[in-house]
C-alpha positions in Angstrom: 56.1 -33.5 -199.4 55.3 -32.4 -196.3 56.2 -35.9 -194.7 58.6 -36.7 -192.1 60.5 -38.2 -194.4 61.4 -35.2 -196.7 62.4 -32.8 -193.2 65.7 -32.2 -192.2 67.2 -29.6 -189.9 69.6 -26.8 -191.4 72.4 -26.8 -189.0 73.9 -23.6 -190.7 71.0 -21.3 -190.0 69.0 -23.3 -187.1 65.8 -24.2 -189.3 63.7 -26.8 -189.6 63.4 -27.4 -193.4 61.3 -29.3 -196.5 63.3 -31.0 -198.4 62.8 -31.2 -202.2 60.9 -34.3 -202.8 57.7 -33.9 -204.5 54.3 -35.8 -205.3 51.6 -35.7 -208.1 47.9 -35.8 -207.8 46.3 -37.4 -210.8 42.4 -37.1 -211.3 42.7 -40.4 -213.5 44.2 -42.1 -210.3 41.8 -43.6 -208.5 44.1 -43.3 -205.2 44.5 -39.6 -206.2 40.8 -38.6 -207.0 39.0 -37.6 -203.8 42.8 -35.4 -202.9 42.6 -34.2 -206.4 38.6 -32.8 -206.2 39.9 -31.3 -202.8 42.6 -29.6 -204.0 41.0 -28.0 -206.8 37.6 -27.0 -204.7 40.3 -24.9 -202.1 42.4 -23.5 -204.4 39.1 -22.3 -206.7 37.4 -20.9 -203.6 40.6 -19.2 -202.5 41.0 -17.7 -206.0 37.1 -16.4 -205.3 37.6 -14.7 -202.7 41.1 -13.0 -204.0 39.2 -11.4 -206.7 36.3 -10.6 -204.7 39.1 -8.7 -202.4 37.9 -9.9 -199.2 38.9 -12.8 -196.3 37.5 -15.1 -194.8 38.4 -18.0 -191.9 39.8 -21.3 -192.4 36.3 -22.8 -190.9 34.6 -20.4 -193.1 36.3 -22.2 -196.0 35.3 -25.6 -194.9 31.8 -25.0 -194.4 31.8 -23.2 -198.0 33.0 -25.8 -199.4 31.1 -29.2 -197.8 28.6 -30.4 -199.5 27.6 -34.2 -200.5 28.2 -34.7 -204.2 25.6 -34.7 -206.7 24.1 -38.1 -207.4 26.3 -39.7 -204.4 26.1 -40.3 -201.1 29.8 -38.9 -200.8 30.9 -35.6 -199.1 33.3 -33.4 -200.4 34.9 -32.8 -196.9 34.2 -34.9 -193.8 35.6 -32.6 -191.4 37.9 -29.9 -191.5 41.0 -31.8 -190.6 40.6 -32.8 -194.4 40.3 -29.6 -195.6 43.4 -28.0 -193.0 46.0 -30.3 -194.6 45.1 -29.2 -198.3 45.4 -25.7 -197.5 48.7 -26.6 -196.4 49.5 -28.4 -199.6 48.7 -25.2 -201.3 50.6 -23.0 -199.3 53.9 -25.0 -199.8 53.3 -25.4 -203.4 53.0 -21.9 -204.0 55.3 -20.9 -201.4 52.6 -18.6 -199.5 51.2 -17.8 -196.3 47.3 -18.8 -196.1 46.6 -15.3 -194.8 48.2 -14.3 -198.8 45.5 -16.4 -199.7 43.0 -14.1 -197.6 42.4 -16.7 -195.0 42.7 -16.1 -191.3 42.5 -18.3 -188.7 41.0 -17.4 -184.9 42.6 -14.4 -183.0 44.9 -15.8 -180.3 47.9 -13.9 -178.2 48.2 -10.4 -176.9 51.1 -7.7 -176.8 51.8 -4.6 -174.9 54.9 -2.4 -174.4 56.8 0.7 -175.9 55.6 0.3 -179.5 53.5 2.1 -182.0 52.4 0.0 -184.9 49.5 0.7 -187.7 47.3 -2.0 -188.0 45.2 -1.8 -191.5 45.4 1.8 -191.3 44.7 2.8 -187.5 47.7 3.9 -185.7 47.8 1.6 -182.0 50.0 2.4 -179.0 50.6 -0.8 -177.5 52.0 1.0 -174.2 47.9 2.1 -173.7 46.2 -0.7 -174.4 45.2 -1.2 -170.4 44.9 -4.6 -168.9 44.0 -6.7 -172.1 46.9 -5.6 -174.3 46.6 -5.2 -178.3 44.8 -8.4 -179.8 47.6 -9.9 -182.5 45.8 -10.4 -185.4 46.0 -13.5 -187.6 47.6 -11.7 -190.9 50.7 -9.6 -189.1 52.1 -9.3 -193.1 53.9 -5.4 -193.6 50.7 -4.9 -195.8 48.6 -5.5 -192.6 50.9 -4.3 -189.5 53.8 -1.7 -190.0 56.0 -0.9 -187.1 56.0 2.7 -186.6 57.5 3.4 -183.5 59.8 1.1 -181.5 61.3 1.6 -178.1 61.5 -1.6 -177.0 65.2 -3.5 -176.0 63.6 -6.8 -176.3 60.7 -8.5 -176.4 59.7 -11.6 -174.1 57.6 -14.5 -175.3 55.5 -15.4 -172.2 53.5 -19.1 -172.7 51.2 -18.8 -170.0 48.5 -15.9 -170.3 48.2 -15.9 -166.7 52.0 -14.9 -166.4 51.4 -12.4 -168.9 48.9 -10.8 -166.8 51.3 -10.2 -163.8 53.7 -8.8 -166.2 51.2 -6.5 -167.5 49.9 -5.7 -163.8 53.4 -5.0 -162.6 54.0 -2.8 -165.9 57.3 -4.9 -166.8 57.6 -3.7 -170.0 57.6 -0.1 -168.6 60.2 -0.9 -166.0 62.5 -2.9 -168.4 61.6 -1.2 -171.6 60.6 -4.4 -173.6 57.3 -5.8 -175.4 55.6 -8.9 -173.5 54.0 -11.2 -175.9 51.6 -14.1 -175.0 50.9 -17.0 -177.5 48.4 -18.6 -174.5 50.3 -21.7 -174.9 51.6 -23.1 -178.3 51.6 -19.9 -180.4 49.6 -19.1 -183.4 50.8 -18.7 -186.4 50.2 -15.0 -186.5 52.2 -14.7 -183.0 54.8 -16.5 -184.2 55.2 -14.7 -187.8 54.9 -11.3 -185.4 58.1 -12.6 -183.5 60.1 -13.1 -186.3 59.1 -9.8 -188.0 60.1 -8.0 -184.9 63.3 -9.9 -184.3 64.3 -9.6 -188.1 62.9 -6.1 -189.0 63.8 -4.0 -185.7 66.4 -6.1 -184.7 65.8 -6.8 -181.2 66.8 -9.9 -179.1 63.8 -12.5 -178.2 63.4 -14.5 -174.8 61.1 -17.3 -174.5 59.0 -17.6 -171.1 57.9 -21.1 -170.7 57.0 -23.9 -168.0 60.4 -26.4 -167.2 58.7 -29.4 -168.9 58.8 -31.0 -171.9 55.7 -29.0 -173.5 57.2 -25.7 -172.2 60.3 -26.7 -173.9 59.0 -27.7 -177.4 56.5 -24.3 -177.3 60.5 -22.8 -177.1 61.7 -24.9 -180.1 58.9 -24.3 -182.3 59.3 -20.5 -181.8 63.5 -21.0 -182.6 63.5 -23.1 -185.7 59.8 -23.7 -186.4 57.8 -26.8 -186.7 57.8 -30.1 -188.2 54.3 -29.8 -189.7 54.9 -26.4 -191.3 58.6 -26.7 -192.5 57.9 -24.9 -195.5 57.9 -22.0 -193.4 60.3 -21.8 -191.1 61.9 -18.8 -192.7 58.8 -17.0 -192.2 58.1 -18.7 -188.5 61.1 -19.3 -186.8 63.4 -16.7 -185.3 67.0 -19.0 -184.6 68.5 -15.9 -182.3 65.7 -16.7 -180.3 66.9 -17.5 -176.5 64.8 -19.6 -173.3 65.4 -17.3 -170.2 63.3 -20.3 -167.8 61.9 -21.8 -165.8 64.5 -24.9 -165.5 65.3 -27.7 -163.3 68.0 -25.7 -162.6 66.2 -22.8 -161.0 64.9 -24.6 -158.1 68.3 -25.2 -156.4 69.3 -21.2 -157.5 66.3 -19.5 -156.1 65.3 -21.9 -153.3 62.1 -22.8 -155.2 60.3 -25.0 -152.1 60.0 -29.0 -153.6 56.5 -28.6 -152.7 55.7 -26.9 -155.9 56.9 -29.3 -158.6 55.0 -31.7 -160.3 56.1 -35.4 -160.8 57.2 -36.7 -163.9 54.8 -39.0 -165.7 56.0 -41.9 -167.8 54.9 -39.6 -170.8 56.8 -37.0 -169.8 59.9 -39.5 -169.3 59.4 -40.8 -172.6 59.2 -37.4 -174.2 62.3 -35.9 -172.5 64.4 -39.0 -173.9 63.0 -38.6 -177.5 64.1 -34.8 -177.3 67.6 -35.3 -176.3 68.0 -37.3 -179.6 66.9 -33.7 -181.6 69.3 -32.4 -183.4 68.4 -28.7 -181.8 68.7 -30.0 -178.5 72.2 -31.4 -179.1 73.8 -28.3 -177.6 75.2 -29.1 -174.2 73.1 -26.9 -172.3 70.3 -28.5 -173.1 71.9 -31.5 -172.8 72.3 -31.1 -169.1 69.1 -29.8 -168.8 67.2 -32.5 -170.0 69.0 -35.1 -168.0 68.5 -33.0 -165.0 65.3 -33.1 -165.1 64.6 -37.0 -165.8 67.2 -37.1 -162.9 65.2 -34.9 -160.5 62.0 -36.8 -161.6 60.2 -33.4 -161.7 59.1 -30.7 -163.9 57.0 -27.3 -162.6 55.1 -24.5 -164.0 55.7 -20.9 -164.2 53.3 -20.1 -161.3 55.7 -22.1 -159.1 57.8 -18.8 -158.9 54.7 -17.0 -156.8 55.9 -19.7 -154.3 58.2 -17.0 -153.3 56.2 -14.1 -153.7 53.8 -13.1 -156.0 56.0 -10.2 -157.5 58.8 -12.4 -157.2 59.2 -13.2 -161.2 59.1 -9.3 -162.2 61.3 -8.1 -159.3 63.8 -10.8 -159.2 63.7 -13.7 -161.1 63.6 -12.2 -164.6 65.5 -9.0 -163.9 68.6 -11.4 -162.6 68.3 -13.2 -165.8 68.2 -11.1 -168.2 71.3 -8.8 -166.3 73.3 -12.1 -166.2 71.9 -13.3 -169.6 71.5 -16.8 -168.1 70.1 -18.2 -170.6 69.8 -21.3 -172.9 70.6 -21.6 -176.4 
């Protein structure tokens, strides 16, 4: 069962995990029949593409299975919002990633830095990818992506693509001997899995650079301990040792950031912050202080606000200070 009632936080390993509750789908139970049919359709199509030795997208899967059932006006699927959860049910039941079922999602995210990888047989130097960086694929499992050579001391995940471009243009990765990665907002599973592998297999730390707002903090929490929706994959998608490097409300004072570039919290922000105060993974004292500080200040701010101190302030001052002082949130 992938419902909220079957999710718990593993405090020893700092991961959101799925519990042991299970459910059954029976063809002869009218309440289950439609979902039973959909489950077998998805499983059958996955089996077919695996046997053919090909891959396809989850969007293609939906269209391949969508049709009107003969003699009725009923569709097998009314939208992709029906086929995607069924696929996740199969992943959970089989303890497999969808990429292992030969299914891929859209690419999202880029990486640059002193690392050479092998991507399905092609050797790629991530330090020589120009302004665009290496596009992170959906499937980054060891069979597809191999780490050939790494000289990076740490990996920096950046929420905003525009900020990643700033760091890439300034060759921050070269000066700091690090990897810079962006998930372009909430990172896709391929990006999260890559971060997990980099940390586990190469033993280098992961730092997260995101906006000082509830959404930026949420992105960090998903990187660190996984998500509720994909709790059955937390071991492979979560990176419990990740640290939050910024941005924080405290930085406004510490770095003399003008109040003119802050954004007033709306009611939704305030409600979300109060909810986050009760999450187990935000219970450490530094996080409680940060969340309460934001509520008291009544504002949030984006990473781009650092540009008010100069276009290169983020690369030449802010990040260098944070890393040297180890000024992180756990």
